[in-house]
Structures are given as C-alpha cells and as structure tokens.
N, C-alpha and C positions, 0 to 999 in steps of 0.2 A: 376586466371582470373575470375573464377566463384564467388569467395568470393568478388572480386572487384565489379562485376556486382550486387551482392546481396546488397552490401553497397550503391552503387550508386542508385539502384532502391528502396532502403529502404524496402526490403522484409525480412521476418524472416528466410527463409530457401531456400535451393536449389529447393525444391518441389514447393514453391510459385513462384520462378523465372521461373521454367519450365512451370507451369500453365500459367503464364503471356505470355511467349513466344508462347505457343501453341494457346492461345486465339488471340494473335496479328496476327499470321500467318493464323489462321483459317478463318478470314474475306477475305483476298485475295484469299484463297482457295475456299470460297463460291462463290466469283465473277467469278473465273475461271471456276468452275463447272457449274455455271449458263450459262456462255457464250458458253461452249463447244457444247451442254449441256450434263451433265451426272448426272442422278438422284442418283446413288450409291455414287458418289464422293461428291455430295452436301450433302447427308444424313450423310456421314462420317465426313465432315468438320463441319456440323451443330452440330453433337454430341460432337465433340471436343470443340467447342465454348461454348455450354451449360455447359458441365462438368467443363471446366476450369473456367468459370464465377462463377458457383456455389461454386467451391472449394475456390476461392479467397474471395468470400463473407463470407463463413463460417469461414475462417481463419482471417477475419477482416483485410485483406491486405491493406496497405497504397496505393497500386496501384489502388484500386477501387476509392479512393478519388482523386488520381491524374488524372484518366481518366475523372472524372466529371469536374475537373478544365479545361481540354482541350476540353471540349464540346463533350466528348465521354462517357457520363454517361449511366446509366443502361437502361433507356427507349430508348435512341438513339441507343444503340448497338442492342437491340431487334428489333427496327423498321428497321434498316438497313438489318438485317437478313431476316425479313419478306418481305421487298422490293426485295431483291435478290431472294427470293423464287418466287415472282410474275414474276420477269425477267426470271427465269428458266421455268416457265409455258409458258411464251410467246415464248421463244426460242424453246420450244417443239411443237409449233404450236397450242397451246390450248387457244389462246387469244380470240377466238370467242365462246368458250364453256361457259355454264352457271356457271360451277364451278369456272372459272377464275374470273367472275364478283362477285361471292359469296366470293372469297378469298379477292378481293380488298375491298368489303364492310365490311367483317369481320375485317380485320386489321385496317381499318379506324375507325370503331365503337369501336373496342377494345382499340385502342390508345386513343380515346375520353373518354372511361370509366376510364382510369387511372387518369384523372383530378379529378372527384368526389371522386374516391377512395383515392387519395392522400390527398385531402382536408378533407375527413372524418377522416382519420388516424391522420392528424395533429391537427384537431379541438378536437378530443377525447383526444389526448395526452395533448394538452394545457389546456383543461377544467378539466382534472383530475390531473393537476399539482397543488400542494398545495403551498400557499405562505410561509408556514413553513413546514418542515418535522421533525418528532419526533421519538424518541425511548424512551421507558420506561415512557411515558407520557400518562395518562389515558384520551383518547379522546372519548372512546366508550360511556361513560355516558353523554357526552356533545354534541356530533355531530353524525349525521346519515351519515355515509360514505358507499355508496353502493359498492358491489363487482366490481372488474375491469372486462373489457371484457376478454373473454378467450384468453390466450396467443397465441393460434394458429392463432387468427385473427390479433393481433397487433405486435407480434414479427416477424421482418423481413418482414413486410407487403408488402413493395414495391417489394422485390425480389419474394415473392410468387405470387403477382398479375401478373407480366410480364411473369412468367413461365407458366401461364395458356395458353399461346399461343402454348404450346407443342402439345395440342390436334389437333389444326388446322394445324400446320406444319406437324405433323405425318400423319394426314389424307390426306393432299394435296400431300405429297410425295408418299403415297400408290396409290393415284389416278394417279399421273404422271407415276408411274411404271407399274400399272396394268390396267389403263383405267377404273377403277371402280368408277363411279361418286358418289355412295353412301358413300364410304369412305371419300371423300372430303367434302361432305355435313355434314356428321356426325361429322367430326373433327371441321369444322367451327361452327356448332351448339353447340358443347360441349364447345369450347372456349368462345363464346359469352354468353352462359348460365351460365357457371361458373363465368365469370367476373361480370355479372349482379348480380348473387347470392351473390358474395363477397361484392359488394357495398351495397346490401340490408341488408346483415347480420350486417354490421357496423352501419347502420343508426339508429337503436333503441338506441344505446349507447350515442346518443346526447340528448336524452330526459332528462328532469330535474331530474327524479327519478334515472337516471343512472350516474349522475355526482356528485362530492362532493359539499358541501356548498360553497358559494362564499367567497372570501378572507376575507372580513370584519367579517363574522361569524366565520371563522376558527381562526382569530387573537383574536377575543373576547374570544373564548373558551380557547385558550392557555393562555391568560392573566388571565382568571379566575383560571385556574390551577396554574399559578405562584403565585397568591395571596393566594391560599390554601396551596401550598407546601412551600412557603416562602424560596427560596434558599438563602444561606448565602455566599457560595464560588463558584465562576464560573471559569472554565477553558475555555478561549476564544481562538479559533484557526481559522486561515485562511492560505491558502497556495496552492501550486500546487499539482497535483495528486501524484507526487512521494515524497511529503513531509509528507504523512500521518503517517509515522513512528514516526515523531516528536510528534504527538498527542498520538499515541498508547503507547509510553513509559511512559506516565503519567496516564493511565487509572487505573492501580492498586492503585496508590497513591491516586487518587480521591476517589476510593472506600473505602479507609482507613481513610478518613478525619473524624474528630469529628464533624465538622459542616455539614449542609445540602449542598451537592454538586450539581452542574449543569454544563453541558458542552454546550457551544454555538459555533456552527460552521457556516461558511459563504458560503461554497461551497457544493453542492450536491455530487460531486465526492469524497470529503473527507469522507462524511458519508458512502458512498458505500465501502470505503477502511478501515473504522474504525473497530477495533477488537471488539468482543462482550464485553459488560460491563453492570453492574447493575445500573450505574449512569444515571439519566435522561439526554436526549440529545435533543437539539432544533437546527435545522439547519435553519438559516434565511438568504437566499441569498440577499434579498433586504435591503439596508441600511435604507430606510425610515421605513420599517416594524420594524427593530431592534430599531430604535430611538423612535418609538411609543410604545414599550413594557414597561410595568411597572416593572422595576428592582430596585425599591426603597428599597427593603428589602435586596439586595445584599450588602455585606460589603467589600469583597475582590475579585478581579479579577486577575487571573493568566494568563500570556502570555508566550507561548512556542516559539514564533518566532516574529521577528521584520518585520512586513508587513504593507502596507499602510492602509488596512482595520481596523487596530487596532484603528484608530482615531474615528471610530464610537462608540467604547466603552470607549475610554479614555476621551471622552467629558462629561461623567457622573461624577459629583463631589461628589456624595453621597457615593461612594465606593473608596477604595484604590486600586491602580494598581501596579502589581508586575511583573517584568520580571524574569522568572525562566529558560528560555532557553531550549535546547534539547541536552545537553551534556556538558562535562567539558574537555576543551582542551586548548592548547596554540594558537589556531587559532585566526586570527584577529576578527572573528565574535564574539568572547567571550568578546571583549572590544569595542563593537559598540557604537559610540557617541550618537546614537539614544536613548540609554538606559536612557538618562537624562529625558525623558518624563514620566518615571514611578516614583511612590512614593518611591519604594524600588527595589533593585536588589538582588536576592537571589543566592548565590553561594554555591558550595559544601563545600569548606573549605577555609583556609587562602590563598591558592594559587590564588583563584579567586579574592579575595580582593586586593592582591598585583598586579595582572595583571592590574586592573583598576588604581591603584596608579601609576604604571610605565607608563601606556599608557597616563595618564593625559588627559582624554577626558571629564572631567567635572562631573564625578560621585563622589559625596561626600562620604567620608568613613563612616559617620554615617547613610547613606542610604543603606549600604550593610549589609546583614544578612547571616550568614553561617548556612545552613540547612542540609548539607550532600546531599547524593543522595539516596532517598528511593528505587529507582529501583534496587539497588545493594543488597538488602536484601536477595535474593535467593542464593547469592554467599557465600559458606561455608568457614570459616577460616581454615588455614592450621594446621593440627595436626601431620604432618609427614607422611611418606609412611606407609600404613596399613600393618599389619603382614600378611605374606603368599601371598603377591602379589608384583610383580616387579613394580618399579615406572613407571608412565606414563608421557610422555612429549607431550604436545600439540603444534603442529605447526599450527599457525593461521595467515598466511600472509594476508595483505590487497591486493586490486586489483591494476591494473596498472595505474589507474587515467586517466585524460583527456589529459595529456601531457606525454612526454618521460623523465621526470625527473628521474634519476636513484635512487633517494631516495624514490620514491613512494612505491615500493614493493621489497621485497627480492627475489621474485620468479625468476627473470631473471638472476641475477648474483650469488646469494647465495643459492637459494632453494635446488637444487640438492646436494650441498655440505653439507647443514644442515641435510638433510634426510639421506644421505649415512652415515654420522658420527653417527647419532642417531640409525639407524638400526644395525650398526656394533659395537655399544658400548659394552664394557665389564667392570663390570658386566652389563647384558642386561637391557634395558628399553623397554617399549612399546611406539609406536608412534601413536598418533592420528593426522590426517591431516584434518583440516577443512578450506577449501579455502573460500575466499569471494565470494558471489553469483555472483558478476559482473566480476569475473576473466575471461579474454579472450574475453570479449565483445568488447573491442576496439583494443587490440593488439594481433595479431596472435602469436607473440613470447611468450607473457605471456600465451596464451592458450596452446601452444606447451610445454612450461615448466611445466605447470600444468599437462598435460597428461604424461609427462616423470616422474614427481614425483609420480603420481598415480600408474604408472607401477612399479616404484621402490618399493613402499610400498606393493603392491600386491605380487610382487615377494618375498620380504622379509617375508611376512606373510606366503606364501606357504612353504618357506624354514624352518621357525620356526615351522610350523605344523608338519614337518617331523623330527624335532630335538627331540631326546629321552629325552632331559633334560626337555622338557615341556610336561605336561600331561593335557589333557582336560577332561571334564565330559560331554560326549555326551547326557546322559539322562537328566541332569539338563538343558543343553542348549535347548534340544527339548521341555522340559516343559515350559521354558521361551518363546520360539517361539510360542508355542500354546497359551500362555497367551497374547502375543502381538497381535495375530490374534483376540482373543476374545475382548481385550480392544479396538482395532482399530474399530471393527464392532460396538461396543457400542458407541464409540465416534462419529462415523459417524451418528448413530441414533440420538444422542444428539446435532447434529450440531446447534450451536446458531447463526450462521451468517445468515443474510437475503439474499435471492436471489437478486443479483445486477440487474437482469432484471425485477424484480417484480414491480408492480405499486406502486409508492411512497405513494399514498393515502391509499392503503390497508396496506402497511408496517407501516405507521404511526398509523393507527387504531389498528392493531394487534401487534404493536411493544413493548408489555410489556414482560420483561424478566421473564422467569420461574426460580425462585430462586433455586428450587430443582434441575433442570437440570444444572444450572450454577455451583452450588456447586459440583454436581456429576461429571461434566466434569472436574473441577479442580482436584478433587481427582483421577479420572481415568488417567489424564495426568501424575500425579506424579507416579502412579502405572506403566503406560506405560514406563516412563523413567527408572524406576528401573528394569523392565523386559528387556528393551533394553540392558542394560549393562550386564545382566546375560545371554543374548542369544548367546554370543560368548565367547571364552576363555579370561581370564583376561590378558593373555600375547600376544594376537593377535594384530598385527598392524592393523590400521583401517582408512579408508577414510570416513569422515562423511560429507555428503552433505544434502541439503534440509533444511526445516524448523525445523524438529525434528530429533534428539535431538537438543535443542537450544544451543547457544554458552555458556551460563552460566552453562548448564548441563555438557558441555565438561570441563569447568573450574573445576567443582566439582569432575570430574572423573580423574583429572590430578594432578600431584605433581609439575609441572613446565610448563612454556610456552615459546615458541620462537615466536616473532611477529615483526611487523614493527610499525612505528610511526602512530598511529591511536587511536581512542577511545577505542579499544580493550585493549590496554596496560593500560590505565587509569582505566578501569573497573577491569582488572585482579589484579591490585594493591590492591583492596579491600580484596582479599583472603589472602594477606600476603605471598604468595608463591614465590619462586625464579622465576625469569624470565630473558629472554635475548632479546635484540632488535638489529636488524641488521643495521649497518651504511653503507647502500648500496652506498650512495653517497661519502663515504670515506672522511668524514669531519675530522676524527680523534676523539678519545674518548672524549677528554676534550671539544672540540668545539661542538660535538654532544650533550653532556650533557648540555652545556651552552645554546644551542638553544632550548632544549626540556626538560622541567621540569620532565616529566613522566619517563625519562630514567636515572635519577640520582641515582637510586638504582638498576640498571639493569646490567647484564653482557653485555658488548658491543661487538658485533660480527663484525668481518671484513667479507668480501665476501667469504673468504676461510673457515670461521667457525671454525678456530683453537681454539678459546676461549671456545668452547662448553664444554670442560672438566671442566671448572670452575663451570658451571651451574650444570652439573651432580654430581660433588663432593658435592655441596650444598644440592642436593636432597638426596644423599646417607648418608650424615652425617650432619644433620641440626645443630648439636652442633658446627661444624667447619665452618659454613657458615659465611663468612666475611661481607656479605651485609645484614644480618638479621636485625640489628639495624637500618641501613639506610632505609630499606623498611618500617619498623615500623614508623619511623619519616616521611617519604615521604607520607605514607598512611594518616596519620593524617593531614599533610599539605595540601594534595590534597582534601581529603574527610571529614575531621573533625574527632572528637573522636568517639570511638565505643559506648560510653555511655554518655548521653542518646542516644537511637537509632535515626537514621535519621528521621524515620516517627514521632517519638516523637518531635524532634526538628522542623520538618516541621509543625506539628499541633500547636505547641507553637507559631511559627512565624505567622501562620494564625490567631490564637486567639489574639495575641498582636496587630496585624495590624487592626483586626476587631474592637478592642476597640478604636484604634485611629480614625477609621472612624466614630464610634458612637459618640465619644467625639466631633469630628468636626461637625457632624450633630446637636448634642444638642446645641453646641455653636452657630451655625447658626440660630437655632430656637429661642434661647434666644435673640440674637441680633435683629432678625426680630420682636419678640414680643416687645422688648424695643423700637425699632424704631416706631412700630405701636402705642404704648402707648404714646410716645413723640409727635407723630403727632396728636393724639387725644387731648392731653392737649393743644398743640399749637392752634389747631382749636377751642377749647372751649374758650380759653382766648380771641382770636380775636373776637369771637361772643359777649363775655361779653363787650368788649370795645365798640363795635358797638352799643349795646343797651343803654349804658350810654350816 
C-alpha cells in the first residue's frame, strides 16, 4: 500500500511520503489549534509544517511542484500559517493589543517584500545567463566576467526568504504564551529587518559591473575563439536529460581524434550531466545563435542521436554530416529512415551494413562506413583463466524494462537458478553479480528477485570463506584497502566535474581543464580499479553495484558472462570470451538466434539454466570450446577486424570525409569564380555593343 502511494504521489521514498502527509495534516491542525485556542498545540503543528516543508524542498520532491500547480505554492503555505497565527491571537482576546496590529503589519509588509526579492533573484539569474555556455574555451582573455553573487544569497533564495518569518512566528507565540510584549515586537522587528536586508543585499548585483557582458559581445568573443582554434571535427548533441550517456560514451573518442575536435551541445542540462573532458565544449541553446556562428572551418560533424534540432547543423553545406549513433544492436533505432539526411552512416561492422540492407529504408550501401566501436578499447581480449585463480563468471542481467515482456530480463524466471548453479559448481568458480542500476525501479517482483539473488551470493561467499580449500591473504587485502582509501581521497581532491549549481557565467569563465589533474585522475582511476580487485580474495563471490568498478572492468576480471539481450552482450563479444544468454521468453534456441544476431555464438540458456555446464566447460578447457570459432567470426561481423584498431579506422574515416568536404568546397569556389568571370565577360561585351 505504501509503495502504491509512493508511486502515485511520485515521491522518492517513504520518508518523503511521510513528510508530505505530516505537512498536509499540519495545516488543519494549525486551524484547530487556533480555534480552540491552544498555543502549545499551535506551536507543535507549526513546527511540523516548517520541518516537513523544508525536508521536501531539500529532497527536491515532486510534491512541491504539484502543490504549486494546485495554488498551494510556497508563499501561499507560509501566508496561510501566518494568518492562522493572527487568528490564534484574536481567539486569545489579544486583538486590541498593539502587538496584534504589529503582527498584521509585519506579515503584510513581509509578504510585500517577497515581490521585489523574487524579482531581484529572477533578474540576476536572467542577466547572468550566457547566450552560450562553454568548457575548455579561453574566455578570460576576451571577456570580463564578474564573480557570481554568493551562493548563500541565490541558492534556494525563495525558500530562505519565506523562512525569515520564523522570528516573527516564534516571538508572537512566546508573547501569546507569556504575555511578554517585548518578545512579540522583537520577533516582528527581526523578520522585517532580515527581509529588508535580504532585498538590499541582492540589489547591488544588478549593477552593470556585476553582470556578464551582453549577448552580442559574448557571441563575438566565442566566434573570435573559433576562428583562432579552427575546429575541424564536431560532435553535435541534443537530447533529454536522461540521454547524456549517449554523449558521454563518445568523449574519449573525441579526445583521441587526429583532427581538432569540438563538442556542440544544445541544452544546458546536458552540459551539467556531461562527464569531464579535455575537448572544448560550446553549449548553444538558441538556434539563431548557432546559425550565426562561424563554423566555416569545420569539415566533419558527427551526430550521436536522431533529434529535431539536428536540422540547425545539417543546414550547413560546407561540412559533411555523419550519423554515428550511440550503440550497436538489432533494435529498430539502428535502421532509422531518418538516417538518409546524413552524408554517411558509420557502423561498427558488417552487421550494421546488413541491417540497413535488410531494412531497405533508403540508405545506400556506398554511404555506409565500418569504423568499429572505439569505446570498447578498454575491454581486454581473452587469454584463458589465469594460473592460480579459479575462473570468474559475471552475471550481468538487464533490468525489467517498461513492460512485462518475459524476455526483458532473466532475473524473474531464471536469475536464482543461474546463481544457484554457479555458486554450487564443481570445480568451483567465482560469481560476480552486477545488476542493472534500474533494477526494481518499475517492478516489485524484479526488485525482490534481485534481493534474493544478492542474499544467495552473500550466503555462498560466507560459506566459501569458511571452506578450508580456500585461503585468503588478509595482510595483502588490508594493504589494498588502505590503498583504496588513499586513492579515493586523492580522486575526490582532483574532482574535475563542475558544481551543477554553480553560476554558468563563472563556470564558462573558469572552465579550462587542468591537463595535469585530468591525466592524474585517469591514472589514479586505473590504480583504484587494480586495488579494488586485490582488496578481497580472488575466490570470493561478489555483488558489484554503483559506478565503480565499471562494467568493462568486470568484463576484464571475468572469464565468462551470463546476460540478457542488451548492449551488454554486444560489448562483451569484443573480449572473445565465452558467454551465455537467457531465452527467458522461451522462443527456442534457433528462433532466439534468428531474431538476435548477438547470441549466435552464445550458449543459450532456458529458464532452468541446465545448459550452464556448457559455458563452464568452455571456461575450464578453452581448447575444447565448440563456440570459439563462432565467437571470433561473430565479433568481426559485429565490430569489425582487430587490426587496424577501431580508433585508427575512425580517424581514417574522419580524414577521408574531411577531404570530400574540402573537395566539394573547392569545387563550389571554382564554379562561383567561373560564373563571376562569365558574368563579367558578358557584361563587357554588352557594353561594347552599345558603344558601337
């Protein structure tokens, strides 16, 4: 019942729901206490409403937005509480006292102060908003951008302002309880004084010296930088807040380009979610601003998603446009007919080319280029199980999805069977369980299955720790844990991400990456990953959650994987290691393979997981692995050859297309010059005839 209420109310937890209920009940409680009248009861109900309101604001609860939509917004809630306090004073027979009139005047003036306060906060925010927001672009030498107002003034300004009435409310309640007029007057004076001071503190930040240059000056500075930097290859991206991963997967590739890279974004929220990078970034929310930028030096633009705002860049004829996508799979999105608008479509391997041919959506075969997937470079190839360590099998199921299709995830029907067989396997193997981060967010059954699997693995780990066949090295593990703590502390110090609540003008001004820190952070992450795997016994079953270690790190620590139909399988194929995929929908092995290219070299599991022995046999004796050659062929079919490397093929494709763009532009200039020369000759001849 509680979970249903949480889902209906769109709150994140039971605590949020409880706070909302308390706040909702608090206002009838205030009215009842005012009518009785009871000062202690009113004080208790007021405290509940204050605390619940503040908690919901700090949690960013959707209920706060919902209350605003039904005309019960922040200012209204506080005003109602203040009016009920006035009612309490009247019911106590204090309506003829000076403090009563002071209270009415205080709340009236205080409510009036909120208008100039809100206007100042809005104006300062608007005037400090840049027409473009940048990272790794030198604006300091071109623009004078003043520091932002102190965060304590601007962050949550509306919430802070209305809470200043606490002084008046507390003072008036003390007066009502003790008859001490001084307490009431002091509270009223404190609220009005603090409110006025807050407004006065904001006012100076509207002065010209405290706001960034106007839009035309900022755009001119950015255009000057563009002409000096002369970007050649652009990664263009637009999307929703939850699509930022589609951009982030290409950042390392952009950093490895042979040509000068630039990233152009269209939404500020994408910039906030973008991972740290050394590549210059320009976020241009306005289409007109983008179309007025001088991008004549760009020769290739890469698109990771098919979205409407792509048209603002596709209109530029001096560059070639390429769809690179954000993953390689058999989904319909991989053969979108919209791809016809691009000059070329780049796929990982032959499979992508064949998908377009089979789909017959108008993409010409000569416009498809196979470049591999540079993102998969960190995945290490299989060299067999290392000496002195039992093999590791990774179980990485996907989440339950948005519907109840049984083929979405193996967790519900097969997960426990898979894990039971793996932890009981003889000869033994180690199990790593890395669930999808969305697991259980939609389906309670999936969440429950996840918890049961986690319990199974932890129980098996405890039993293995007590098994005399397995011996640990506590001293080495302790050293590794100490190293992890040290590395984590240093990585926190080197944090390369900008504060998402920071003023965008300041982050644009100061947004130059520190290359030394960036390189050190990359090195420390690799050291952290190495120390992580040494911090517990190599035979210990493990549940791996969170962002670190990453999925690819788990690939490298494993000799085999069990998963579901998802991009995880396509990526794991890059390792060449044995893998199994669960046919949870029970299509049958042949039909399952027919529908899903990526499972054609997999051990196909039924929900009972009886076929797991085939996978374990392949891990224990690679020479007797019947699917080894199939995996090798499938890997090349899906991802292309190992040599040249994917990043080399990607760079070659960029270079070749840039040459085509340059040839087109030279041809246009030649034709324009020829046309101009012809017009001049025609004009001269006509003049000569006239003079004769």
